[in-house]
C-alpha positions as CSV (number, residue, x, y, z in Angstrom):
1,M,-35.4,-78.1,7.6
2,H,-35.9,-79.8,4.3
3,F,-36.7,-76.5,2.7
4,N,-33.5,-75.0,4.2
5,S,-31.2,-77.7,3.0
6,R,-32.8,-77.2,-0.5
7,M,-32.3,-73.5,-0.4
8,K,-28.6,-73.9,0.4
9,T,-28.1,-76.6,-2.4
10,C,-29.9,-74.1,-4.8
11,S,-27.6,-71.2,-3.7
12,G,-24.5,-73.1,-4.1
13,L,-25.4,-74.4,-7.5
14,M,-26.0,-70.6,-8.5
15,V,-22.6,-69.6,-7.3
16,L,-21.1,-72.5,-9.2
17,A,-23.1,-71.5,-12.4
18,A,-21.8,-67.8,-12.1
19,V,-18.1,-69.0,-11.7
20,F,-18.5,-71.0,-14.8
21,A,-20.1,-68.1,-16.7
22,I,-17.2,-66.0,-15.6
23,I,-14.4,-68.5,-16.7
24,A,-16.0,-69.5,-19.7
25,G,-17.0,-66.1,-20.9
26,P,-14.0,-64.8,-22.2
27,S,-13.1,-67.9,-24.2
28,A,-16.2,-67.5,-26.1
29,A,-15.1,-64.0,-27.3
30,N,-14.6,-63.3,-31.0
31,A,-11.0,-62.3,-32.5
32,Q,-8.8,-59.6,-30.7
33,D,-6.6,-57.2,-32.3
34,V,-3.7,-54.9,-30.9
35,A,-2.1,-51.9,-31.7
36,V,1.3,-50.1,-30.8
37,G,1.9,-46.4,-30.9
38,Q,5.0,-44.4,-30.2
39,A,5.9,-41.6,-27.7
40,T,8.4,-39.2,-29.4
41,A,10.3,-36.0,-28.2
42,T,13.0,-33.8,-29.6
43,V,15.3,-32.0,-27.2
44,L,16.0,-28.5,-28.3
45,A,19.6,-27.1,-28.2
46,V,20.5,-25.7,-24.6
47,L,20.1,-21.9,-24.3
48,A,23.5,-20.2,-23.7
49,V,23.5,-16.7,-22.6
50,S,26.8,-14.4,-22.3
51,A,27.2,-10.7,-21.7
52,T,29.7,-9.8,-24.4
53,H,30.1,-6.2,-23.6
54,D,29.3,-4.1,-20.5
55,L,27.1,-1.0,-20.7
56,A,29.9,1.5,-20.4
57,F,29.3,5.4,-19.7
58,G,32.9,6.2,-19.6
59,D,33.9,9.4,-17.6
60,V,31.1,11.3,-16.2
61,L,31.1,14.6,-14.9
62,Q,29.3,15.6,-11.6
63,G,25.8,17.3,-12.3
64,V,25.9,16.2,-16.1
65,P,23.6,13.3,-17.1
66,T,25.6,10.9,-19.5
67,T,24.1,8.6,-22.1
68,A,25.5,5.2,-23.3
69,D,24.0,4.8,-26.8
70,K,22.8,1.3,-27.7
71,T,24.0,1.8,-31.4
72,V,27.4,2.7,-30.2
73,I,29.1,-0.6,-29.6
74,A,31.9,0.8,-27.4
75,N,29.1,1.9,-25.1
76,A,26.2,-0.4,-25.6
77,G,25.6,-3.2,-23.3
78,V,25.7,-6.4,-25.4
79,F,24.3,-9.9,-24.4
80,Q,24.1,-12.8,-26.7
81,V,21.9,-15.8,-26.6
82,T,22.4,-19.0,-28.7
83,G,20.1,-21.8,-28.9
84,E,17.5,-23.9,-31.3
85,G,17.3,-21.6,-34.3
86,G,14.0,-20.3,-35.1
87,K,12.5,-21.2,-31.8
88,E,10.9,-18.2,-29.9
89,V,12.4,-17.1,-26.5
90,S,11.1,-14.8,-23.5
91,L,13.8,-12.3,-22.6
92,Y,13.6,-10.7,-19.1
93,L,16.1,-7.7,-17.9
94,Q,16.6,-7.1,-14.2
95,L,17.8,-3.5,-14.6
96,P,19.4,-1.5,-11.5
97,D,18.0,1.8,-10.2
98,Y,21.5,2.7,-9.1
99,L,25.3,2.0,-9.6
100,W,27.3,1.9,-6.3
101,N,30.7,2.9,-5.6
102,S,33.5,0.7,-4.7
103,T,32.7,1.2,-0.9
104,N,28.8,0.9,-1.3
105,E,28.6,4.5,0.4
106,D,27.5,6.3,-2.6
107,R,25.2,5.6,-5.4
108,L,24.6,7.0,-8.9
109,V,21.2,6.9,-10.4
110,I,20.7,5.0,-13.8
111,S,17.6,5.1,-15.7
112,F,16.5,3.1,-19.1
113,S,14.0,4.9,-21.5
114,S,11.1,2.8,-23.2
115,T,13.5,2.6,-26.4
116,D,16.8,1.9,-24.9
117,A,16.9,-1.6,-26.4
118,D,17.6,-3.2,-29.7
119,I,17.4,-7.1,-30.6
120,D,19.0,-8.5,-33.5
121,T,18.6,-12.0,-34.8
122,T,20.8,-11.5,-38.0
123,A,24.2,-10.8,-36.6
124,A,25.5,-14.0,-38.3
125,G,27.6,-14.9,-35.2
126,T,29.4,-11.8,-35.0
127,P,29.1,-10.4,-31.4
128,A,28.2,-6.8,-30.8
129,A,27.5,-5.8,-34.5
130,H,24.0,-4.8,-35.5
131,G,22.8,-6.9,-38.4
132,G,20.3,-5.8,-41.2
133,G,17.3,-7.2,-39.2
134,A,17.4,-5.6,-35.9
135,V,14.1,-4.9,-33.9
136,V,14.8,-1.4,-32.8
137,D,13.6,0.9,-30.0
138,Q,12.5,-1.9,-27.4
139,D,11.4,-1.4,-24.0
140,P,14.0,-3.0,-21.9
141,H,11.5,-3.3,-19.0
142,N,9.1,-5.3,-21.6
143,L,10.9,-7.1,-24.2
144,P,9.1,-9.1,-26.7
145,D,9.2,-12.9,-27.2
146,T,11.5,-13.2,-30.1
147,P,12.5,-16.1,-32.2
148,L,16.5,-16.8,-32.4
149,G,18.0,-16.2,-35.9
150,G,17.5,-19.4,-38.0
151,A,20.9,-19.2,-39.8
152,D,23.3,-19.0,-36.8
153,N,20.8,-19.6,-34.0
154,I,21.7,-16.5,-32.4
155,L,19.9,-13.4,-30.9
156,Q,21.7,-10.3,-29.4
157,L,20.3,-7.6,-27.2
158,F,21.8,-4.2,-27.4
159,L,21.3,-2.0,-24.2
160,G,21.7,1.8,-23.7
161,G,20.8,3.9,-20.8
162,T,21.5,7.3,-19.0
163,V,23.2,8.1,-15.7
164,Y,22.5,11.2,-13.6
165,P,25.2,12.3,-11.3
166,T,24.3,14.9,-8.8
167,V,26.6,17.9,-8.5
168,D,28.3,16.7,-5.5
169,Q,28.6,13.0,-6.7
170,R,31.6,11.1,-4.9
171,A,34.7,10.7,-7.4
172,D,34.9,6.7,-7.7
173,A,34.1,3.9,-10.1
174,Y,30.5,3.0,-10.1
175,T,29.1,-0.6,-10.9
176,A,25.8,-2.6,-10.8
177,D,24.7,-5.8,-12.3
178,I,22.4,-6.2,-15.1
179,I,20.7,-9.8,-15.5
180,L,19.2,-11.2,-18.5
181,T,17.2,-14.2,-18.2
182,V,16.1,-16.3,-21.2
183,A,13.6,-18.9,-21.6
184,Y,12.1,-21.1,-24.5
185,T,8.4,-20.1,-24.7
186,G,7.4,-23.5,-26.4
187,S,6.5,-21.6,-29.6
């Protein structure tokens, strides 16, 4: 029994020594130093997108394909994008396959070629006016990432297309939505 009580005493002393070493350890450490860093961020200007002119085919004859030219301002569909100048944006057009008449009973085929879009970043804030730096003949189905104009924080997209009425196309007004989605790319 004497051996067991001596073991308990030794065990207790070892635990007490370990606790003392833990408590006394940090006080014996050398000098400490602290540094403070910063977290920073700059929020960019909000992107604003507007359709400033509809893609207008005017009067269309039955059986006669009609083109709206992207360079003719009276006919071109025009979208304007404003935001942080010089920052790159991605552009995605959701293009219709058909225009629908007022009762949704007849449709008119519409098509966009691989050169039916122009992008202009030099319009100097003048909606629907090609500037000197237009990126011409773009595929509206696959638009390139493009920086907003640095001078006026603007970009304009000009869109053309062609409608193909049938020989017995119903006489009526036809419409469809064209949707432009724009987002900063981070570049």
